GUVEX-863191 format. One record per atom (N, C-alpha, C): x, y, z; atom name. Coordinates in Angstrom, 3 decimals, padded with zeros to 6 digits, always signed. Layout:
// GUVEX-863191
(site (X Y Z) "CA")
...
// end
This chain:
// GUVEX-863191
(site (-013.286 -010.896 +008.749) "N")
(site (-013.174 -009.998 +007.669) "CA")
(site (-012.094 -008.720 +007.047) "C")
(site (-011.824 -008.050 +006.826) "N")
(site (-010.840 -007.286 +005.863) "CA")
(site (-009.308 -007.251 +006.768) "C")
(site (-009.826 -006.701 +008.312) "N")
(site (-009.246 -006.364 +009.345) "CA")
(site (-008.203 -007.755 +009.934) "C")
(site (-008.959 -008.677 +009.899) "N")
(site (-008.513 -009.782 +010.294) "CA")
(site (-007.307 -010.661 +009.337) "C")
(site (-007.489 -010.773 +008.028) "N")
(site (-006.629 -010.717 +007.158) "CA")
(site (-004.904 -009.588 +006.861) "C")
(site (-006.249 -008.504 +007.041) "N")
(site (-004.348 -007.347 +007.233) "CA")
(site (-004.000 -007.656 +008.483) "C")
(site (-004.553 -008.424 +009.283) "N")
(site (-003.675 -008.473 +010.768) "CA")
(site (-002.444 -009.663 +010.320) "C")
(site (-002.991 -010.870 +009.964) "N")
(site (-002.048 -011.933 +009.233) "CA")
(site (-001.117 -011.928 +008.416) "C")
(site (-001.161 -010.717 +007.707) "N")
(site (-000.337 -010.362 +006.682) "CA")
(site (+001.123 -009.409 +007.584) "C")
(site (+000.352 -008.836 +008.255) "N")
(site (+001.189 -008.029 +009.219) "CA")
(site (+002.093 -009.173 +010.494) "C")
(site (+001.304 -009.868 +010.521) "N")
(site (+001.972 -010.549 +011.961) "CA")
(site (+003.086 -011.756 +010.797) "C")
(site (+002.723 -011.891 +009.215) "N")
(site (+004.203 -012.632 +008.733) "CA")
(site (+005.079 -011.753 +008.572) "C")
(site (+004.844 -010.648 +008.251) "N")
(site (+005.704 -009.801 +008.188) "CA")
(site (+006.869 -009.239 +009.083) "C")
(site (+006.201 -009.419 +010.530) "N")
(site (+006.850 -009.340 +011.504) "CA")
(site (+007.691 -010.476 +011.709) "C")
(site (+007.538 -011.634 +011.449) "N")
(site (+008.514 -012.641 +011.266) "CA")
(site (+009.269 -012.454 +010.009) "C")
(site (+009.563 -011.669 +009.553) "N")
(site (+010.732 -011.733 +008.274) "CA")
(site (+010.753 -011.968 +007.009) "C")
(site (+009.300 -012.058 +006.745) "N")
(site (+008.966 -012.514 +005.037) "CA")
(site (+009.021 -011.092 +004.097) "C")
(site (+010.580 -010.973 +004.069) "N")
(site (+010.959 -009.857 +003.235) "CA")
(site (+009.340 -009.491 +001.689) "C")
(site (+009.123 -010.469 +001.185) "N")
(site (+008.462 -010.456 +000.291) "CA")
(site (+007.149 -009.372 +000.703) "C")
(site (+006.492 -009.741 +001.629) "N")
(site (+005.460 -008.815 +002.523) "CA")
(site (+005.663 -007.399 +003.074) "C")
(site (+007.209 -007.371 +003.046) "N")
(site (+007.477 -006.017 +003.845) "CA")
(site (+007.829 -005.067 +002.709) "C")
(site (+008.050 -005.096 +001.877) "N")
(site (+008.978 -004.205 +000.768) "CA")
(site (+007.715 -004.137 -000.899) "C")
(site (+007.570 -002.561 -000.920) "N")
(site (+006.710 -002.841 -002.186) "CA")
(site (+007.860 -001.509 -002.463) "C")
(site (+006.784 -001.277 -003.787) "N")
(site (+007.604 -000.121 -004.676) "CA")
(site (+006.189 +000.939 -005.093) "C")
(site (+006.796 +001.861 -005.153) "N")
(site (+005.856 +003.408 -005.058) "CA")
(site (+005.637 +003.007 -006.926) "C")
(site (+004.371 +003.108 -007.478) "N")
(site (+003.629 +002.734 -008.597) "CA")
(site (+004.501 +003.917 -009.653) "C")
(site (+004.304 +004.940 -008.900) "N")
(site (+004.766 +006.160 -009.784) "CA")
(site (+006.214 +006.438 -010.368) "C")
(site (+006.973 +006.109 -008.793) "N")
(site (+008.210 +006.969 -009.265) "CA")
(site (+009.329 +005.636 -008.830) "C")
(site (+008.869 +004.182 -008.721) "N")
(site (+008.984 +003.308 -008.225) "CA")
(site (+010.349 +003.500 -006.812) "C")
(site (+009.877 +003.885 -006.184) "N")
(site (+010.859 +004.266 -004.847) "CA")
(site (+010.555 +003.134 -004.339) "C")
(site (+011.664 +002.445 -003.426) "N")
(site (+011.187 +001.426 -002.716) "CA")
(site (+010.578 +001.834 -001.486) "C")
(site (+009.326 +001.387 -000.891) "N")
(site (+008.732 +001.305 +000.209) "CA")
(site (+009.316 +000.404 +001.242) "C")
(site (+009.206 +000.513 +002.238) "N")
(site (+009.352 -000.499 +003.707) "CA")
(site (+007.525 -000.231 +004.374) "C")
(site (+006.740 -001.322 +004.152) "N")
(site (+005.587 -001.391 +004.781) "CA")
(site (+005.706 -001.361 +006.276) "C")
(site (+006.568 -001.613 +006.677) "N")
(site (+006.791 -001.890 +008.230) "CA")
(site (+007.217 -000.492 +008.707) "C")
(site (+007.508 +000.085 +008.155) "N")
(site (+008.354 +001.798 +008.791) "CA")
(site (+007.911 +002.758 +007.574) "C")
(site (+007.489 +002.521 +006.275) "N")
(site (+007.330 +003.961 +005.954) "CA")
(site (+005.929 +004.250 +005.543) "C")
(site (+005.176 +005.332 +005.421) "N")
(site (+003.844 +005.535 +005.524) "CA")
(site (+003.731 +005.089 +003.949) "C")
(site (+002.715 +004.195 +003.439) "N")
(site (+002.541 +004.076 +002.322) "CA")
(site (+001.013 +004.001 +001.973) "C")
(site (+000.643 +004.905 +000.808) "N")
(site (-000.717 +004.802 +000.615) "CA")
(site (-001.344 +003.687 -000.412) "C")
(site (-002.004 +003.293 -000.224) "N")
(site (-002.603 +002.376 -001.722) "CA")
(site (-004.294 +002.352 -001.704) "C")
(site (-005.072 +002.528 -002.844) "N")
(site (-006.407 +002.553 -003.053) "CA")
(site (-007.043 +000.619 -003.056) "C")
(site (-008.378 +001.196 -001.903) "N")
(site (-008.734 -000.144 -001.216) "CA")
(site (-009.392 -000.486 -002.404) "C")
(site (-009.897 +000.083 -003.592) "N")
(site (-010.871 -000.851 -004.236) "CA")
(site (-009.757 -001.695 -005.377) "C")
(site (-009.171 -000.413 -005.551) "N")
(site (-007.668 -001.879 -005.786) "CA")
(site (-007.341 -002.734 -006.020) "C")
(site (-007.027 -002.887 -004.543) "N")
(site (-007.004 -004.149 -003.887) "CA")
(site (-007.955 -005.195 -003.772) "C")
(site (-008.680 -004.900 -003.426) "N")
(site (-010.228 -005.557 -003.437) "CA")
(site (-010.268 -006.209 -004.814) "C")
(site (-009.607 -005.632 -006.086) "N")
(site (-009.940 -006.228 -006.961) "CA")
(site (-008.353 -007.099 -007.389) "C")
(site (-007.857 -007.006 -006.511) "N")
(site (-006.470 -007.967 -006.677) "CA")
(site (-005.152 -006.954 -007.121) "C")
(site (-005.267 -005.832 -006.940) "N")
(site (-004.233 -005.008 -007.759) "CA")
(site (-003.451 -004.933 -006.722) "C")
(site (-001.993 -004.758 -006.452) "N")
(site (-001.400 -004.628 -005.122) "CA")
(site (-000.146 -003.036 -005.616) "C")
(site (-000.816 -002.203 -005.680) "N")
(site (-000.512 -000.953 -005.863) "CA")
(site (-000.525 -000.059 -005.189) "C")
(site (+000.890 +000.672 -004.804) "N")
(site (+001.215 +001.414 -003.740) "CA")
(site (+001.545 +002.885 -004.185) "C")
(site (+001.711 +003.421 -003.079) "N")
(site (+002.172 +005.006 -003.250) "CA")
(site (+002.773 +005.300 -002.477) "C")
(site (+004.382 +005.990 -002.296) "N")
(site (+004.632 +006.986 -001.473) "CA")
(site (+003.933 +007.702 -000.950) "C")
(site (+004.290 +008.626 -000.376) "N")
(site (+003.690 +010.021 +000.610) "CA")
(site (+003.848 +010.937 -000.526) "C")
(site (+005.036 +010.881 -001.572) "N")
(site (+005.241 +012.532 -002.255) "CA")
(site (+004.179 +012.106 -003.320) "C")
(site (+004.067 +010.906 -003.783) "N")
(site (+003.582 +010.614 -005.174) "CA")
(site (+001.613 +010.815 -004.574) "C")
(site (+001.281 +010.454 -003.399) "N")
(site (+000.173 +010.113 -002.904) "CA")
(site (-000.299 +011.746 -002.549) "C")
(site (+000.705 +012.770 -002.304) "N")
(site (+000.195 +013.942 -002.072) "CA")
(site (-000.073 +014.672 -003.650) "C")
(site (+000.678 +014.426 -004.591) "N")
(site (+000.640 +015.067 -006.015) "CA")
(site (-000.221 +014.342 -006.612) "C")
(site (-001.052 +013.035 -005.959) "N")
(site (-002.332 +012.832 -006.785) "CA")
(site (-003.812 +013.262 -005.856) "C")
(site (-003.471 +014.230 -005.259) "N")
(site (-004.594 +014.683 -004.004) "CA")
(site (-005.254 +013.262 -003.313) "C")
(site (-004.172 +012.087 -003.100) "N")
(site (-004.561 +011.474 -002.180) "CA")
(site (-006.246 +010.658 -002.562) "C")
(site (-006.298 +010.571 -004.359) "N")
(site (-006.917 +010.092 -004.777) "CA")
(site (-006.398 +009.075 -005.724) "C")
(site (-007.054 +007.570 -006.267) "N")
(site (-006.548 +006.882 -006.890) "CA")
(site (-006.452 +007.344 -008.577) "C")
(site (-005.681 +007.139 -009.245) "N")
(site (-005.437 +007.708 -010.605) "CA")
(site (-006.429 +006.312 -011.597) "C")
(site (-006.473 +005.609 -010.926) "N")
(site (-007.240 +004.683 -012.216) "CA")
(site (-008.988 +005.008 -011.680) "C")
(site (-009.391 +004.973 -010.611) "N")
(site (-010.863 +005.089 -010.259) "CA")
(site (-011.377 +006.226 -009.481) "C")
(site (-010.370 +007.356 -008.912) "N")
(site (-010.675 +008.508 -008.308) "CA")
(site (-011.077 +008.156 -006.512) "C")
(site (-011.175 +006.679 -006.426) "N")
(site (-010.919 +006.348 -004.749) "CA")
(site (-010.255 +007.125 -003.915) "C")
(site (-010.534 +007.313 -002.816) "N")
(site (-009.528 +008.096 -001.768) "CA")
(site (-008.518 +007.197 -001.350) "C")
(site (-007.340 +007.392 -001.506) "N")
(site (-006.106 +006.548 -000.992) "CA")
(site (-006.129 +006.506 +000.635) "C")
(site (-005.962 +005.051 +001.075) "N")
(site (-005.741 +004.611 +002.794) "CA")
(site (-004.372 +004.791 +002.836) "C")
(site (-003.876 +004.983 +003.901) "N")
(site (-002.630 +004.289 +004.517) "CA")
(site (-002.307 +002.874 +004.873) "C")
(site (-001.864 +002.390 +004.579) "N")
(site (-001.654 +000.745 +004.347) "CA")
(site (-000.787 +000.207 +006.030) "C")
// end
């Protein structure tokens, strides 16, 4: 299921695949380190294939709701 694929992504990132480890906040474009920073994402957008992430400050500003579909943001 979903948790299995997430584990393999984390495993790949641990081996130094930089592409998986860094993302940018969709709102402020801040560089986010998926291994160290607290990063939020919308589970619904991700199932649709959108790799949209939010930093802590912007997630808070959005009241932890996705601006596109109102789904509650989760910690990545």
